[in-house]
C-alpha positions as CSV (number, residue, x, y, z in Angstrom):
1,X,-40.2,-16.7,33.7
2,X,-37.8,-19.6,33.6
3,X,-36.4,-21.0,36.8
4,X,-32.7,-21.1,37.6
5,X,-32.8,-24.8,37.0
6,X,-34.4,-24.3,33.6
7,X,-31.7,-21.7,32.6
8,X,-29.0,-24.0,33.8
9,X,-30.3,-26.9,31.7
10,X,-30.6,-24.5,28.7
11,X,-26.9,-23.6,29.1
12,X,-26.0,-27.3,29.2
13,X,-28.0,-28.0,26.0
14,X,-26.3,-25.1,24.2
15,X,-22.9,-26.3,25.2
16,X,-23.6,-29.8,23.9
17,X,-25.1,-28.3,20.7
18,X,-22.0,-26.2,20.1
19,X,-19.8,-29.3,20.2
20,X,-22.1,-31.4,18.0
21,X,-21.5,-32.4,14.4
22,X,-24.5,-30.5,13.2
23,X,-24.0,-27.9,10.4
24,X,-24.0,-24.2,11.4
25,X,-27.6,-23.5,10.3
26,X,-28.9,-26.4,12.2
27,X,-27.0,-25.3,15.3
28,X,-28.5,-21.8,15.0
29,X,-32.1,-23.1,14.6
30,X,-31.8,-25.5,17.5
31,X,-30.3,-22.9,19.7
32,X,-33.0,-20.3,18.9
33,X,-35.6,-22.9,19.7
34,X,-34.1,-23.5,23.1
35,X,-33.6,-19.8,23.9
36,X,-37.1,-18.9,22.8
37,X,-38.6,-21.5,25.1
38,X,-36.6,-20.4,28.1
39,X,-36.3,-16.6,27.7
40,X,-39.4,-15.9,25.7
41,X,-39.4,-13.8,22.5
42,X,-41.4,-13.9,19.3
43,X,-39.0,-12.5,16.7
44,X,-35.3,-12.8,16.1
45,X,-32.4,-12.5,13.7
46,X,-28.9,-14.0,13.7
47,X,-26.5,-12.5,11.2
48,X,-22.9,-13.8,10.9
49,X,-20.0,-11.4,11.1
50,X,-16.8,-10.5,9.3
51,X,-14.5,-10.9,12.3
52,X,-12.0,-8.3,11.1
53,X,-14.4,-5.4,10.2
54,X,-17.4,-6.4,12.3
55,X,-19.7,-6.0,9.3
56,X,-22.9,-8.2,9.5
57,X,-23.0,-10.9,6.8
58,X,-25.8,-13.2,5.7
59,X,-27.8,-15.1,8.4
60,X,-31.1,-16.4,9.6
61,X,-34.1,-14.3,10.7
62,X,-37.7,-14.4,11.7
63,X,-39.1,-10.9,11.8
64,X,-41.3,-8.6,9.8
65,X,-39.2,-5.5,8.9
66,X,-37.4,-7.1,5.9
67,X,-37.9,-4.3,3.4
68,X,-36.6,-1.9,6.0
69,X,-33.4,-3.8,6.7
70,X,-31.3,-1.2,4.8
71,X,-32.5,1.6,7.1
72,X,-32.0,-0.4,10.3
73,X,-28.5,-1.2,9.3
74,X,-27.8,2.3,8.2
75,X,-29.0,3.7,11.5
76,X,-27.1,1.0,13.5
77,X,-23.8,1.6,11.7
78,X,-24.0,5.4,11.7
79,X,-22.4,5.5,15.1
80,X,-25.3,7.1,17.1
81,X,-27.5,4.2,17.9
82,X,-27.7,2.1,21.1
83,X,-26.6,-1.5,21.5
84,X,-25.1,-1.5,18.1
85,X,-23.6,-4.8,16.9
86,X,-20.1,-3.6,16.2
87,X,-20.0,-1.7,19.5
88,X,-21.1,-4.8,21.5
89,X,-18.5,-6.9,19.7
90,X,-15.8,-4.6,21.1
91,X,-17.1,-4.1,24.6
92,X,-15.9,-6.1,27.6
93,X,-19.5,-7.2,28.1
94,X,-20.8,-8.4,24.7
95,X,-24.5,-8.3,25.5
96,X,-27.0,-5.4,25.8
97,X,-30.6,-4.4,25.2
98,X,-32.3,-1.2,24.0
99,X,-34.3,-0.9,27.2
100,X,-31.1,-1.2,29.3
101,X,-29.0,1.1,27.1
102,X,-31.7,3.7,26.9
103,X,-32.7,3.7,30.5
104,X,-36.2,2.6,29.5
105,X,-36.7,5.3,26.8
106,X,-36.6,3.2,23.7
107,X,-37.2,6.3,21.5
108,X,-33.6,7.2,22.2
109,X,-32.6,4.4,19.7
110,X,-33.0,5.8,16.1
111,X,-33.6,2.3,14.7
112,X,-36.3,1.5,17.2
113,X,-38.0,4.9,16.8
114,X,-38.0,4.9,13.1
115,X,-38.4,1.2,12.1
116,X,-38.8,-1.3,14.9
117,X,-41.7,0.2,16.7
118,X,-43.6,0.6,13.5
119,X,-43.9,-3.2,13.3
120,X,-44.8,-3.7,17.0
121,X,-41.4,-4.5,18.3
122,X,-40.7,-3.4,21.9
123,X,-37.3,-4.3,23.4
124,X,-34.4,-5.7,21.5
125,X,-31.6,-7.8,23.1
126,X,-28.3,-8.3,21.3
127,X,-25.3,-10.5,22.1
128,X,-22.1,-10.8,20.1
129,X,-21.0,-14.4,19.6
130,X,-17.2,-14.1,20.1
131,X,-14.3,-16.3,21.1
132,X,-10.5,-15.6,21.3
133,X,-10.4,-15.6,17.4
134,X,-13.0,-12.9,16.8
135,X,-16.7,-12.1,16.7
136,X,-18.6,-14.5,14.4
137,X,-22.1,-13.2,14.6
138,X,-24.9,-11.7,16.7
139,X,-28.1,-13.1,18.2
140,X,-30.9,-10.5,18.3
141,X,-34.1,-11.3,20.1
142,X,-37.2,-9.1,20.0
143,X,-40.2,-8.8,22.3
144,X,-43.4,-7.1,21.3
145,X,-44.7,-3.8,22.6
146,X,-46.5,-4.2,25.9
147,X,-44.3,-7.1,26.9
148,X,-41.7,-6.8,29.7
149,X,-38.2,-5.7,28.7
150,X,-35.4,-8.2,28.8
151,X,-34.0,-8.5,32.3
152,X,-30.6,-9.2,33.7
153,X,-31.3,-13.0,33.8
154,X,-32.3,-13.0,30.2
155,X,-29.2,-11.1,29.1
156,X,-27.0,-13.3,31.2
157,X,-28.3,-16.4,29.5
158,X,-27.9,-14.7,26.1
159,X,-24.3,-13.9,26.9
160,X,-23.7,-17.5,27.9
161,X,-25.2,-18.6,24.6
162,X,-23.1,-16.2,22.6
163,X,-19.9,-17.5,24.3
164,X,-20.9,-21.2,23.9
165,X,-22.0,-21.0,20.3
166,X,-19.3,-18.8,18.9
167,X,-17.1,-21.8,18.1
168,X,-19.8,-23.5,16.1
169,X,-20.3,-20.3,14.1
170,X,-16.6,-20.0,13.5
171,X,-16.3,-23.6,12.3
172,X,-19.1,-22.9,9.8
173,X,-16.7,-20.6,7.9
174,X,-14.5,-23.6,7.2
175,X,-17.3,-25.7,5.6
176,X,-16.3,-27.1,2.2
177,X,-17.3,-25.0,-0.7
178,X,-19.1,-26.5,-3.8
179,X,-16.6,-27.9,-6.2
180,X,-17.4,-25.6,-9.0
181,X,-14.9,-24.3,-11.5
182,X,-15.1,-20.6,-12.1
183,X,-13.8,-18.4,-14.9
184,X,-12.4,-15.1,-13.7
185,X,-15.2,-12.5,-13.4
186,X,-14.7,-8.8,-13.7
187,X,-15.6,-6.7,-10.7
188,X,-19.0,-5.1,-10.5
189,X,-19.7,-1.5,-9.3
190,X,-22.8,0.0,-7.8
191,X,-23.0,3.7,-7.2
192,X,-25.3,4.7,-4.3
193,X,-26.7,8.1,-3.5
194,X,-26.0,9.5,0.0
195,X,-29.3,8.1,1.2
196,X,-28.1,4.7,0.0
197,X,-30.5,4.4,-2.9
198,X,-29.1,3.1,-6.2
199,X,-27.9,5.7,-8.6
200,X,-26.3,3.4,-11.2
201,X,-24.4,0.2,-11.6
202,X,-22.3,-1.7,-14.1
203,X,-23.7,-4.6,-16.0
204,X,-21.3,-7.0,-14.1
205,X,-22.7,-5.9,-10.7
206,X,-25.8,-8.1,-11.2
207,X,-23.6,-11.3,-11.5
208,X,-22.0,-10.6,-8.1
209,X,-25.3,-9.7,-6.5
210,X,-26.8,-13.0,-7.6
211,X,-23.8,-14.8,-6.0
212,X,-24.6,-13.4,-2.6
213,X,-26.8,-15.4,-0.1
214,X,-30.5,-14.5,-0.1
215,X,-30.2,-12.3,-3.2
216,X,-33.6,-13.4,-4.5
217,X,-35.3,-12.5,-1.3
218,X,-33.7,-9.1,-1.2
219,X,-34.7,-8.6,-4.8
220,X,-38.3,-9.3,-4.0
221,X,-38.1,-6.5,-1.4
222,X,-36.5,-4.2,-3.9
223,X,-33.2,-3.8,-2.0
224,X,-29.6,-4.8,-2.4
225,X,-28.1,-7.7,-0.3
226,X,-28.1,-6.5,3.3
227,X,-24.3,-6.5,3.6
228,X,-24.0,-3.5,1.2
229,X,-25.7,-1.1,3.6
230,X,-23.4,-1.1,6.7
231,X,-20.3,-1.1,4.4
232,X,-21.7,1.9,2.5
233,X,-22.7,3.7,5.7
234,X,-19.1,3.4,7.1
235,X,-17.7,4.8,3.9
236,X,-20.2,7.6,3.7
237,X,-19.8,8.6,7.3
238,X,-16.0,8.8,7.2
239,X,-15.0,5.4,8.5
240,X,-11.6,4.0,7.6
241,X,-11.2,2.3,4.3
242,X,-10.2,-0.9,6.1
243,X,-13.5,-0.9,8.0
244,X,-15.7,-0.2,5.0
245,X,-15.4,-3.7,3.5
246,X,-16.3,-7.3,4.3
247,X,-15.8,-10.8,2.9
248,X,-18.9,-12.9,2.3
249,X,-19.0,-16.5,1.1
250,X,-21.0,-16.7,-2.1
251,X,-23.6,-19.3,-2.9
252,X,-21.2,-20.8,-5.5
253,X,-18.4,-21.1,-2.9
254,X,-16.3,-18.1,-3.9
255,X,-15.3,-15.5,-1.4
256,X,-16.7,-12.2,-2.4
257,X,-15.1,-8.9,-1.3
258,X,-17.5,-6.1,-0.9
259,X,-15.9,-2.7,-0.3
260,X,-17.1,0.9,-0.4
261,X,-15.5,4.3,-0.9
262,X,-16.9,7.8,-1.3
263,X,-16.7,9.3,-4.8
264,X,-14.3,12.1,-5.3
265,X,-14.7,15.4,-7.1
266,X,-16.4,18.8,-6.6
267,X,-19.9,17.5,-7.5
268,X,-19.5,13.9,-6.4
269,X,-21.7,12.9,-3.5
270,X,-22.2,9.2,-3.9
271,X,-20.6,6.0,-2.6
272,X,-19.1,3.4,-4.9
273,X,-19.6,-0.2,-3.9
274,X,-17.2,-2.7,-5.5
275,X,-18.0,-6.4,-5.6
276,X,-15.2,-8.8,-6.8
277,X,-13.5,-12.1,-6.2
278,X,-11.5,-12.0,-3.0
279,X,-7.8,-12.8,-3.4
280,X,-6.2,-15.5,-1.3
281,X,-4.2,-12.8,0.6
282,X,-7.5,-11.3,1.6
283,X,-9.1,-14.5,2.9
284,X,-5.9,-15.6,4.7
285,X,-6.7,-13.9,8.0
286,X,-10.3,-15.0,8.0
287,X,-9.4,-18.7,7.4
288,X,-6.6,-18.6,10.0
289,X,-9.1,-17.3,12.5
290,X,-11.7,-19.8,11.4
291,X,-9.4,-22.7,11.8
292,X,-8.2,-21.4,15.2
293,X,-4.5,-21.3,14.2
294,X,-2.0,-19.9,16.7
295,X,0.2,-16.9,15.7
296,X,3.1,-19.3,15.1
297,X,1.0,-21.7,13.0
298,X,-0.1,-18.7,10.9
299,X,3.5,-17.8,10.4
300,X,4.3,-21.3,9.1
301,X,1.3,-21.4,6.8
302,X,2.1,-17.9,5.5
303,X,5.6,-19.0,4.6
304,X,4.4,-22.1,2.8
305,X,1.8,-20.0,0.9
306,X,4.6,-17.7,-0.2
307,X,6.3,-20.8,-1.7
308,X,9.0,-21.5,0.9
309,X,10.2,-25.0,1.5
310,X,10.9,-26.4,5.0
311,X,14.5,-25.2,5.0
312,X,13.6,-21.7,4.0
313,X,10.8,-21.7,6.7
314,X,13.2,-22.6,9.4
315,X,15.6,-19.9,8.3
316,X,12.9,-17.2,8.1
317,X,11.2,-18.0,11.4
318,X,14.4,-19.0,13.2
319,X,13.0,-22.3,14.4
320,X,14.1,-25.9,13.9
321,X,12.9,-28.3,11.2
322,X,11.4,-30.4,14.0
323,X,9.4,-27.4,15.2
324,X,8.1,-26.7,11.8
325,X,6.9,-30.2,11.5
326,X,5.2,-30.0,14.9
327,X,3.4,-26.8,13.8
328,X,2.4,-28.5,10.5
329,X,1.0,-31.5,12.3
330,X,-1.2,-29.3,14.4
331,X,-2.3,-27.2,11.4
332,X,-3.1,-30.4,9.4
333,X,-5.3,-31.6,12.2
334,X,-7.1,-28.3,12.6
335,X,-7.7,-27.9,8.9
336,X,-8.5,-31.5,8.3
337,X,-5.9,-32.1,5.6
338,X,-3.0,-34.6,5.2
339,X,-0.6,-32.9,2.8
340,X,0.8,-29.5,2.0
341,X,-0.9,-29.6,-1.4
342,X,-4.3,-29.9,0.3
343,X,-3.3,-27.2,2.8
344,X,-2.4,-24.7,0.1
345,X,-5.5,-25.5,-1.8
346,X,-7.6,-24.7,1.3
347,X,-6.1,-21.3,1.5
348,X,-6.6,-20.4,-2.1
349,X,-9.6,-18.9,-3.9
350,X,-11.7,-21.3,-6.1
351,X,-10.8,-19.5,-9.3
352,X,-7.1,-18.9,-8.5
353,X,-5.5,-21.4,-10.9
354,X,-2.0,-20.8,-9.6
355,X,-2.9,-22.7,-6.4
356,X,-5.1,-25.5,-8.0
357,X,-4.7,-28.6,-5.8
358,X,-4.0,-30.7,-8.8
359,X,-1.0,-28.7,-9.9
360,X,0.6,-27.8,-6.5
361,X,3.9,-29.4,-5.6
362,X,3.2,-31.7,-2.7
363,X,5.4,-32.5,0.2
364,X,4.1,-35.2,2.7
365,X,4.1,-34.6,6.4
366,X,7.1,-36.1,8.1
367,X,7.7,-36.4,11.8
């Protein structure tokens, strides 16, 4: 077991790491290495999160239940499992473990009983990485059967890590996308049976599947991209339409909307999954959170995106021109741009030609 001094040093290293210039994936791998040495675990996974719907997105992992990821996610998002990711993201304490939540009876967790124990996993610890702007991912650590469960000190350090590293995860959502021009692509549809196996799909669905991270790996396992399964589970089990969807950054830079809805009709029992290009209005909230904009800064950016000039913004928000410029100065600094043209391009979809940076009317920042 690590000493208090060792845990304290680990916290300091993670805080420095969170503020470093490393890319998100490098931060994750460095952090896992530190946590692994101090806490002790042999397997792990670290999915990102859609902060609005708390659906897990792509991520990094080192475990051995890959082909059974669909079933794990289905059980975890069915509403009856312990230490579920979306539940922890909403709780006052964002950390938990199966041993603690089950009172030591791990078989009370459906995902452990059916999947995790089959590959030798004992306890699972989970922490939601969240900050004032939302939840940006979860760290999951696994210990083998026969090893001691995660204790309070372990969970406290994981909670500290989740808090420290959330900002680094959030900033990763603002990373520049590849400068690829895209022609509009028709939505793709996949129809799933109630057990989440594929019943049918449109020809265009394959194009969107290939655009999602780790699609080739999932194809080797004979499954769809992991994001599909929690979205489908929510739709099947009566979740709200707003919750049965997520936004994922494709490997080509486009934001992809994945949404699910149960089929209607007397004999309809399946779930329709739609994959399509996300509209700027859909990514607006995510980007405002990712850039840590205040409510008033969001109001100003929203007005500019709607096409208002400074005078119209002042009238709509009932603030002075000077205040608008102050908000814009702060927004430009957070987003890393120097003109309204660049700002509007940042909040557009790559294939939305109306907001192409080369054709937007620009207005320089004035103090």
